[in-house]
LOZA-559269 format. One line per 8 residues: number of its first residue (from 1); their letters; for each residue x, y negated, z negated of N, C-alpha, C. Coordinates in steps of 0.02 Angstrom, whole numbers, plus 50000, padded with zeros to 5 digits. Each point is the difference from the previous one (the first is absolute). Example, Ala and Ser with C-alpha at 12.3 -4.5 7.8 and 13.67 -1.06 7.14 Angstrom:
2
1) AS) 50660/50284/49610/49955/49941/50000/50045/49940/50000; 49982/49947/50036/50042/49941/49997/49961/49945/49963
! end
This chain:
317
1) MAETRGEL) 50040/50060/50000/49960/49940/50000/50043/49937/50000; 50064/50007/50012/50043/49941/49996/49978/49944/50046; 49973/50018/50058/49981/49949/50048/49941/49959/49976; 49962/50024/49951/49942/49963/49975/50017/49952/49944; 50060/50005/49973/50019/49957/49943/50013/49929/50023; 49975/49954/49961/50010/49930/50015/50031/49963/49942; 50006/49936/50008/50032/49958/49948/49961/50003/49934; 49934/49999/50003/49962/50000/49938/50010/50065/49962
9) QEILDGLD) 50004/50057/50035/50011/50063/49965/50067/50000/49964; 50050/49971/50031/50065/49995/49967/49996/49957/49937; 49961/49946/50002/49991/49958/49941/49966/50040/49944; 49947/50035/50016/49964/50038/49950/50042/50056/49971; 50040/50032/50041/50043/50054/49976/50052/49975/49951; 50017/49936/50003/50051/49972/49956/49974/49972/49935; 49934/50005/49988/49972/49971/49939/50011/50044/49939; 50006/49967/49943/50003/50034/49935/49928/50018/49980
17) TSRPQTVR) 49983/50063/50004/49931/50020/49988/49982/50006/49926; 50047/49985/49955/49986/50005/49928/49964/49939/49973; 49992/49948/50040/49966/49939/49978/49960/49970/50057; 49952/49956/49985/49960/49969/50053/50044/49963/50050; 49981/50005/50064/50039/49970/50053/49955/49955/50044; 50026/49942/50019/49966/49955/50046/50045/49989/50060; 49973/50011/50059/50037/49990/50063/49962/49947/50040; 50036/49946/50016/49970/49946/50040/50030/50002/50071
25) LEGRVYEG) 49956/50007/50048/50022/50009/50069/49994/49936/50040; 50038/49996/50053/49999/49942/50044/49939/50003/50046; 49986/49945/50033/49945/49996/50046/50019/50025/50069; 50006/50066/50007/50018/50031/50063/49977/50072/50001; 50014/50035/50053/49980/50069/50008/50054/50046/49971; 49979/50045/49957/50044/50053/49974/49977/50065/50033; 50039/50025/50046/49980/50059/50037/50032/50062/49969; 49960/50052/49991/50025/50062/49972/49949/50030/49953
33) KVFSEVSD) 50005/50065/49990/49955/50036/49955/50022/49987/49928; 49953/49991/49955/50015/49982/49931/49972/50053/49953; 50041/50023/49953/49979/50048/49949/50027/49977/49933; 49955/49988/49952/50021/49975/49934/49968/50040/49944; 50040/50020/49951/49976/50029/49939/50019/49956/49940; 50017/49937/50012/50016/49954/49946/49940/49996/49953; 50012/50009/49935/49945/50005/49953/49959/49937/49994; 50034/49942/50000/49966/49935/49991/50030/49952/50051
41) LTLEGVED) 49964/49991/50055/50028/49962/50057/49953/49943/50020; 50029/49941/50008/49965/49943/50030/50036/49983/50065; 49963/49999/50055/50027/49987/50066/49963/49940/50028; 50038/49946/50012/49969/49937/50021/50028/49976/50066; 49956/49976/50043/50020/49966/50061/49990/49925/49993; 50006/49965/50055/49991/49927/49998/49926/49983/50007; 49981/49942/49975/49930/49983/49996/49968/49987/50068; 50039/49984/50050/49970/49985/50065/49982/50062/50041
49) GGTELVWH) 50010/50059/49970/49982/50061/50034/50050/50026/50049; 50061/49978/49997/50049/50019/50050/50042/50061/49983; 49984/50035/49946/50039/50059/49980/49963/50063/50021; 50030/50039/50044/49967/50060/50026/50043/50061/49991; 49969/50054/49976/50031/50066/49997/49968/50041/50056; 50039/50022/50047/49972/50030/50061/50035/50066/50016; 49960/50051/50016/50027/50061/50028/49946/50030/50045; 50015/50053/50036/49956/50022/50054/50004/50075/50010
57) EGAFEMQP) 49970/50037/49953/49995/50073/50006/49927/50021/49997; 49982/50047/50044/49932/50027/50002/49999/50073/49983; 49941/50025/49983/49992/50068/49976/50012/50054/50052; 49991/49983/50064/50003/50052/50052/50071/50020/50019; 50049/49962/49983/50069/50013/50023/50029/50063/49967; 50028/50044/50041/50030/50061/49974/50064/49984/49963; 50013/50038/49946/50057/49989/49956/50049/50058/50005; 50061/49991/49975/50049/50054/50003/49979/50063/49963
65) DGFKRGTF) 49954/49993/49951/49977/50060/49964/49950/50041/50039; 49984/49978/50062/49955/50037/50042/49927/49983/49993; 49985/49950/49957/49931/49979/49990/49993/49927/50022; 49938/49981/50013/49988/49929/50012/50013/49960/49935; 50014/49936/50009/50016/49959/49942/49941/50000/49951; 49940/49992/50023/49941/49998/49956/49990/49932/49969; 49941/49991/49973/49981/49935/49971/50048/49976/49947; 50018/50043/49954/50032/49977/49939/50076/49997/50004
73) RSYTAFFG) 50026/50013/50059/50070/49985/50013/50007/49942/50050; 49945/49969/50018/50002/49948/50051/50008/49930/49972; 49999/49993/49934/49999/49934/49968/50058/49955/50021; 49986/49935/50001/50054/49951/50004/50031/49990/49932; 49959/49994/49947/50026/49989/49933/49964/50045/49950; 50039/50037/49960/49974/50041/49945/50025/49971/49935; 49954/49991/49952/50019/49975/49934/49972/50046/49947; 50044/50030/49959/49981/50038/49942/50011/49958/49937
81) GKKLVLRN) 50017/50034/49945/50014/49964/49938/49938/49986/49959; 50010/49959/49948/49945/49985/49954/49966/49934/50015; 50038/49950/50023/49971/49934/50012/50030/49971/50063; 49956/49974/50043/50020/49969/50062/49963/49935/50010; 50037/49947/50016/49970/49936/50018/50025/49981/50070; 49954/49987/50046/50017/49978/50067/49970/49930/50010; 50040/49953/50024/49975/49933/50013/50027/49973/50067; 49956/49969/50037/50019/49964/50061/50039/50045/50049
89) LTIKNDAG) 49975/50060/50010/50033/50047/50046/49951/50023/50053; 50026/50013/50059/49964/50039/50050/50033/50068/50007; 49961/50053/49990/50026/50068/50009/49963/50029/50060; 50038/50018/50051/49970/50017/50065/50028/50065/50027; 49954/50041/50025/50020/50058/50040/49977/49985/50071; 50047/49987/50045/49981/49980/50068/50008/50057/50050; 49992/50063/49976/50003/50057/50045/49946/49996/50054; 49942/49971/49983/49948/49990/50050/49937/50040/49987
97) DGRQVGQA) 49959/50004/50050/49933/50028/49998/50002/50073/49978; 49961/50017/49950/49999/50068/49973/49978/50052/50050; 49963/49980/50052/49980/50049/50050/50060/50025/50040; 50054/49961/50001/50061/50020/50035/50055/50026/49953; 50007/49967/49941/50057/50016/49956/49980/50035/49937; 49935/50006/49986/49978/50029/49938/49998/49948/49944; 49986/50025/49940/49998/49956/49942/50068/49966/49991; 49998/49938/49977/50063/49962/49992/49991/49954/49940
105) VAAYLDSA) 50023/50023/49942/49990/49964/49937/50048/49940/49996; 49974/49943/49980/50043/49943/49986/50028/50005/49929; 49956/50005/49950/50022/50003/49931/49970/50060/49964; 50043/50039/49969/49981/50058/49959/50014/49978/49928; 49946/49984/49963/50008/49971/49933/49986/50052/49947; 50052/50023/49967/49996/50054/49952/50020/49977/49930; 50011/49936/49989/50017/49974/49934/49938/50005/49955; 50012/50013/49936/49943/50006/49953/49958/49937/49999
113) HVLAEDCV) 50033/49942/49999/49966/49936/50003/50029/49959/50058; 49955/49973/50041/50021/49960/50058/49962/49934/50000; 50037/49946/50010/49970/49935/50012/50028/49973/50065; 49956/49987/50049/50020/49971/50064/49964/49933/50008; 50039/49947/50010/49971/49934/50008/50025/49968/50065; 49953/49974/50038/50017/49963/50062/50043/50043/50047; 49981/50062/50006/50036/50047/50044/49957/50018/50061; 50034/50024/50052/49967/50026/50060/50022/50072/50009
121) FDAYQDTL) 49951/50044/50009/50014/50070/50016/49971/50013/50069; 50043/50018/50047/49980/49997/50071/50020/50064/50035; 49950/50036/50026/50013/50060/50041/49937/50014/50040; 49990/50063/50018/49940/50021/50036/49963/50051/49957; 50015/50064/50008/49966/50051/49961/50038/50014/49936; 49964/49998/49942/50029/50016/49934/50052/49948/49979; 49983/49937/50002/50046/49945/49983/50025/50003/49929; 49955/50005/49951/50016/49991/49929/49977/50060/49961
129) FLSPLPDE) 50049/50038/49972/49984/50059/49961/50009/49986/49926; 49948/50013/49961/50000/49989/49928/50000/50068/49966; 50056/50020/49972/50005/50066/49968/49948/50006/49944; 49980/50063/49985/50031/50063/50019/49967/50031/50061; 50034/50053/50024/49971/50044/50051/49941/50038/49971; 49957/50027/50042/49949/50047/49975/50033/50061/49969; 49961/50036/49961/50026/50060/49966/50025/50052/50050; 49963/50009/50054/50017/50053/50048/49996/49972/50071
137) EREPRGFM) 50045/50024/50041/49999/49981/50071/49949/50043/50037; 49977/49974/50056/49951/50035/50040/50032/50040/50057; 50061/49985/50015/50035/50037/50052/50072/50010/49979; 50032/50054/50021/50069/50014/49978/50047/49942/50014; 50042/49985/49950/50051/49947/50006/49970/49931/50011; 49937/49991/49981/49968/49935/50009/50027/49946/49956; 50032/50018/49944/50026/49951/49953/50076/49996/50000; 50033/50024/50051/50073/49998/50001/50024/49929/49989
145) GPREYEPR) 50043/49992/49948/50024/49933/49984/50022/49995/49928; 50008/49939/49974/50032/49989/49935/49965/50032/49941; 49933/50006/50001/49965/50025/49941/49961/50065/50013; 50022/50036/50051/49964/50060/50021/49989/50049/49943; 50052/50012/49959/49997/50052/49948/49996/49970/49930; 49991/49935/49994/49999/49967/49935/49930/50000/49970; 49995/49994/49933/49934/49992/49969/49965/49938/50027; 49934/50004/50004/49961/49943/50027/49987/49951/49943
153) LLTRQVFR) 50040/49947/49996/49995/49951/49947/49964/49938/50026; 49949/49978/49963/49960/49943/50021/50042/49936/50000; 49991/49959/50052/50031/49934/50002/49945/49948/49991; 50020/49942/49974/49954/49943/49989/50031/49941/50037; 49961/49971/50046/50029/49952/50047/49955/49939/50008; 50032/49941/50008/49965/49937/50008/50028/49964/50060; 49956/49976/50043/50019/49962/50060/49965/49932/49997; 50040/49947/50004/49972/49932/49999/50021/49962/50063
161) RCTIIGDV) 49949/49974/50033/50012/49957/50059/50043/50036/50053; 49990/50064/50007/50038/50039/50049/49960/50007/50064; 50036/50014/50054/49969/50016/50064/50019/50072/50018; 49950/50040/50018/50012/50070/50016/49970/50013/50069; 50042/50024/50046/49981/50007/50070/50008/50073/50021; 49950/50027/50035/50004/50068/50025/49937/50019/50037; 49991/50065/50011/49937/50022/50031/49970/50061/49966; 50030/50058/50004/49969/50061/49973/50025/50014/49929
169) DFIFGGGD) 49954/50002/49951/50016/50019/49931/50059/49960/49973; 50002/49935/50012/50063/49965/49990/50011/49975/49929; 49954/50010/49954/50012/49992/49928/49977/50065/49968; 50046/50043/49979/49980/50068/49981/50041/50026/49942; 49973/50052/49968/50036/50032/49945/49956/50007/49938; 50031/50027/49947/49964/50016/49939/50010/49950/49944; 50036/49946/50012/50012/49951/49947/49939/49958/49984; 49999/49970/49940/49951/49950/49982/50030/49932/50019
177) AVFDDCRI) 49962/49959/50036/50028/49938/50025/49947/49945/50004; 50022/49939/49987/49957/49941/50004/50030/49954/50053; 49959/49978/50046/50020/49954/50053/49961/49935/49990; 50035/49948/49979/49969/49936/49987/50020/49949/50053; 49949/49969/50031/50012/49946/50048/50047/50022/50057; 49991/50060/50023/50042/50026/50054/49964/49994/50067; 50039/50006/50052/49973/50000/50068/50014/50069/50030; 49948/50033/50023/50005/50067/50029/49982/49994/50074
185) ICRNREEE) 50045/50020/50044/49991/49991/50072/50004/50068/50035; 49947/50018/50036/50000/50062/50039/50021/49984/50072; 50045/50039/50026/50021/49992/50070/49944/50024/50047; 50003/49978/50061/49951/50020/50050/50028/50055/50044; 49973/50060/49992/50022/50057/50042/49957/50007/50063; 49950/49956/50005/49955/50000/50058/49967/50069/50008; 49977/50027/49944/49964/50064/50000/49933/49993/49965; 49960/50051/50005/49935/50000/49967/50008/49993/49924
193) INGFLTAP) 50053/50031/49974/50019/49989/49930/50070/49970/50001; 50005/49939/49976/50064/49966/50000/50041/50013/49937; 49967/50014/49945/50041/50013/49941/49960/50010/49937; 50038/50020/49947/49975/50009/49933/50048/49964/49954; 49974/49953/49961/50045/49960/49958/50031/50042/49944; 49960/50041/49967/50024/50036/49942/49988/50074/50007; 50043/50040/49967/49991/50072/49996/50024/50022/49930; 49959/49988/49949/50021/50017/49932/49993/50074/49985
201) CGKKNGLG) 50042/50024/49954/49997/50070/49980/50004/50008/49925; 49984/49947/49964/50004/50003/49927/49945/50041/49969; 50003/50005/49933/49951/50040/49963/49939/49958/49982; 49944/50034/49988/49937/49965/49988/50001/49960/49934; 50045/50018/49954/50004/49963/49937/50050/49943/50003; 50028/49987/50059/50048/49945/50009/49966/49937/50024; 50038/49947/50005/49974/49937/50027/49995/50002/50075; 50048/50032/50033/50003/50000/50072/50026/49934/50027
209) LVFRNCTI) 49975/49980/50059/50022/49939/50033/49946/49947/49991; 50018/49943/49971/49952/49946/49990/50025/49938/50036; 49959/49975/50046/50016/49940/50038/49955/49943/49975; 50031/49945/49978/49962/49943/49975/50017/49937/50038; 49948/49967/50025/50009/49937/50035/50050/50006/50058; 49996/50055/50035/50044/50012/50057/49964/49981/50065; 50039/49985/50051/49974/49985/50066/50018/50058/50046; 49949/50030/50031/50011/50060/50040/49980/49984/50072
217) TAEQGTAP) 50048/50004/50045/49989/49982/50070/50031/50052/50045; 49983/49995/50064/50033/50040/50052/50032/49953/50050; 50047/50028/50038/50033/49960/50052/49948/49973/50049; 50018/49944/50030/49956/49970/50049/49985/50049/50056; 49937/50003/50021/49980/50045/50053/49975/50068/49976; 50005/50013/49935/49975/50064/49974/49924/50002/50005; 49974/50054/50027/49928/50006/50009/49964/50001/49933; 49942/49969/49996/49962/50000/49937/49982/50072/49979
225) GTVFLGRP) 50001/50011/49935/49978/50064/49973/50046/50059/50010; 50064/49988/50014/50046/50055/50015/50052/50013/49946; 49995/49965/49944/50048/50007/49945/49962/50018/49937; 50028/50047/49961/49968/50023/49938/50043/49978/49941; 49965/49983/49945/50037/49978/49940/50039/50057/49970; 49983/50061/50015/50038/50057/49973/49967/50066/50013; 50036/50053/49982/49975/50068/50000/50040/50038/49948; 49972/50049/49966/50035/50034/49945/50049/50053/50026
233) WRPEGRAV) 50064/49989/49986/50050/50049/50019/49991/50065/49960; 49976/49994/49940/49978/50056/49960/49931/49984/49973; 49960/50050/49983/49929/49989/49987/49984/49948/49947; 50044/49992/49949/49984/49954/49945/50029/49930/50010; 50023/49985/50060/50029/49935/50013/49955/49942/49982; 50031/49944/49977/49963/49942/49976/50027/49936/50033; 49956/49959/50026/50018/49934/50025/49941/49953/49992; 50013/49942/49972/49947/49952/49985/50021/49931/50025
241) FLNCTTDA) 49953/49964/50031/50012/49933/50026/49954/49951/49964; 50030/49954/49962/49962/49953/49960/50010/49929/50027; 49945/49968/50019/50001/49930/50022/50051/49989/50056; 50000/50045/50047/50046/49995/50058/49964/49971/50060; 50039/49977/50048/49975/49975/50064/50017/50049/50054; 49950/50022/50038/50012/50047/50055/49972/49971/50064; 50033/50014/50056/49976/49975/50064/49958/50052/50037; 49980/49984/50061/49954/50042/50037/50031/50066/50022
249) AIAPVRFS) 50066/50008/49995/50031/50063/50020/49982/50057/49953; 49980/49985/49938/49984/50053/49952/49934/50033/50018; 50001/50066/50003/49941/50038/50022/49942/49991/49951; 49939/49999/50025/49941/49993/49956/49997/50054/49946; 50025/50062/50014/49998/50052/49949/50054/49989/49947; 50045/49953/50013/50051/49977/49953/50057/50050/49989; 49985/50059/49974/50050/50052/49987/49983/50062/50041; 50052/50040/50016/49992/50061/50039/50015/50061/49957
257) GWRGVQEP) 49970/50055/50019/50023/50064/49971/50068/50017/50027; 50033/50048/49969/50069/50017/50020/50002/50029/50071; 49957/50047/50014/50002/50035/50064/49948/49975/50050; 49961/49952/49980/49950/49973/50045/49964/49942/49967; 49978/49952/50040/49970/49940/49972/49942/50016/49954; 49957/50046/50019/49940/50015/49961/50009/50056/49950; 50060/50027/49994/50010/50056/49954/49985/49978/49928; 49958/50036/49963/49986/49982/49931/50063/50003/49956
265) EEEAFFAE) 50008/49952/49957/50058/49998/49954/49974/49984/49931; 49961/50046/49972/49966/49987/49938/50047/49994/49940; 50060/50029/50004/50047/49996/49944/50041/49935/50001; 50001/49966/50056/50038/49938/50006/49964/49943/49966; 50037/49948/49983/49970/49939/49972/50023/49942/50044; 49960/49983/50048/50013/49944/50045/49944/49949/49990; 50018/49938/49988/49949/49951/49981/50021/49930/50018; 49949/49956/50002/50011/49928/50013/49956/49959/49953
273) YGTVDPEG) 50021/49938/49992/49959/49951/49964/50019/49931/50024; 49950/49960/50016/50012/49929/50016/50036/49989/50066; 49993/50046/50047/50035/49992/50064/49967/49946/50042; 50042/49957/50030/49975/49946/50044/50037/50003/50066; 49970/49966/50051/50034/49995/50064/50044/49937/50001; 50038/49988/50054/50046/49943/50000/49966/49932/49991; 49934/49996/50011/49964/49937/49989/49970/49996/49930; 50016/50050/49958/49976/50000/49932/49930/50027/49990
281) RQVDLGAR) 49972/50031/50050/49933/50029/49995/50005/50072/49974; 49951/50019/49959/50000/50068/49974/49993/50051/50056; 50041/50052/49997/49998/50053/50050/49945/50049/49983; 49960/50017/50049/49947/50049/49991/50031/50071/49999; 49992/50034/49943/50028/50067/49992/49947/50054/50007; 49943/49983/50028/49945/50047/50005/50013/50059/50044; 50047/49995/50047/50014/50056/50046/50059/50042/49976; 50023/49990/49938/50058/50037/49975/49984/50075/49996
289) NPWVKVLT) 50053/50041/50000/49991/50072/49989/49965/50010/49933; 49958/50051/49994/49960/50009/49939/50040/50011/49937; 50061/50024/50006/50042/50012/49941/50043/49940/49982; 49994/49946/50037/50036/49937/49985/49957/49959/49953; 50030/49973/49947/49962/49966/49948/50004/49924/50007; 49945/49967/49983/49999/49928/49990/49995/49990/49924; 50050/49969/49971/50004/49995/49928/49953/49946/49973; 49976/50011/49940/49964/49948/49964/50051/49949/49974
297) EKEAADLS) 49975/49943/49978/50045/49949/49973/50039/50027/49940; 49966/50039/49957/50034/50028/49941/50052/50051/50021; 49983/50043/50047/50048/50051/50023/50062/49966/50030; 49989/49948/50039/50057/49964/50030/50042/49968/49945; 49968/49970/49950/50037/49968/49946/50041/50051/49961; 49970/50059/49988/50036/50052/49962/50061/50024/50040; 49992/50010/50065/50057/50021/50041/50054/49946/50003; 49979/49937/50004/50048/49946/50001/50038/49995/49934
305) AAADELVR) 49965/50013/49945/50033/50001/49935/50052/50055/49996; 49983/50059/50027/50049/50054/50002/50060/49982/50043; 49987/49965/50055/50055/49976/50043/50043/49950/49962; 49969/49956/49962/50038/49951/49959/50045/50036/49951; 49975/50055/49971/50040/50038/49952/50062/50029/50035; 49991/50026/50061/50057/50025/50038/50050/49944/50014; 49976/49942/50020/50044/49944/50014/50040/49981/49938; 49967/49998/49941/50036/49984/49939/50054/50052/49985
313) EVCGQ) 49984/50063/50011/50048/50054/49987/50061/49992/50045; 49989/49987/50064/50055/49995/50047/50041/49936/49992; 49964/49946/49988/50033/49934/50000/50019/49976/49931; 49976/50035/49948/50017/49980/49932/49968/49935/49980; 49941/49986/50027/49965/49937/49985/49939/50013/49956
! end
């Protein structure tokens, strides 16, 4: 893997991992695959958004071990450890369209606590992975990568004012995560189904993915009704959208089943509250899939309070 190493990897390899470390990067492109197990790491770019971590590997490429790379070896940046703070960074996998190159993860976030502020995560299929993996794979060698044989440990993650770009299942995993004031952008594949924003696989007793006051859009030219807010990667997956803005690209059924739009997903918890369109008008959720929930004001408040508790845990506030 020597050819994949870049300047940032050399910096991380030289850190003293026995104490918290802060790395401040310049406003330029850092090319190369990144792997960090630093226990307590803060990685900061410049405020104007000019700091980019970029690599370009897709799941379909054959490897020297005789297998395809697979989703979980395709990452641009992997972060383990106990605490991770990312600020003012763009993490990008520019391998390209998943229909040609396969899944291509930008960031694989496996730290116990993650705080990402003013960051951009940019790829196509499977942009942002929030550990842990599901308990069991559905196909042989489906989890080949850094945590294939490790215990499935829950991560708690917070994203503030971030932009996340992709198309198919591009925010996925078993972690509990809160997305506050983020922008979620679905690419236009010019197909009947252009994408799925989320693919959670967490447990039914977890928080899952909670989006608050986020703006959800698709690229210009995306056909109306061709993007879904999510589908459950595992039956108990959870994703909730509170007081978010969605445009006309979002399908009237809102969420899809895993193997088909109308497939029942009675074990999943997919829900919305207070959704408006870009003009601030309430979105009609009457055509949603029957297993998709519209929360009451109290239910939404309770979920938001649970999200606040996660934020306090991660941020120490």
